[in-house]
C-alpha positions, 0 to 999 in steps of 0.5 A: 946213639943208644936206642929207646925201648929196644928200637935202635936206629942202625942206618939213616940214608939221605936222598937230597933234593938237588934243586928245591925250587922254592919248596921247603922240602930238602931231602927224603930219608930212609930210616933203618931200625935194628938192621931189620925194619925200614921206614921210607917217606920221612922228610927233611924240610927247611922252615923259619926256625931251621931244618925239621923232620916230618913223618910219612903221610897218605894224601887223599886228594878226593877228601882233601885230607892227610893221614899219618902212616907211621910216627913216633908216639912219644916225645922221646922217640920223636927227638931220638929220630929227629936228632939222628935224621938231622945229624946224618942230613948235616953230614950228607948235605951240609958238610960237603957243601961247606968243604966245596966252598 
């Protein structure tokens, strides 16, 4: 997959949630950019419209607020990351489940 503005996703590591127990959270993701920068804390959730990607946040419980830690600032970059993450998620989680059935 070709990169954007010099940033290329060189690896996507999927850490599936084995038993979500009613939670929308399905997986934690570690994203590697240009073989030299890691972003942890990306998540795959399942909602009414299917799987979607969220980006790392810091939660300030005492303030009842969430703050974005890192996130794409362009639609193009958000789509690039989301597509790569969801493709690897499908290969890691969905494909083995279908093969076992």
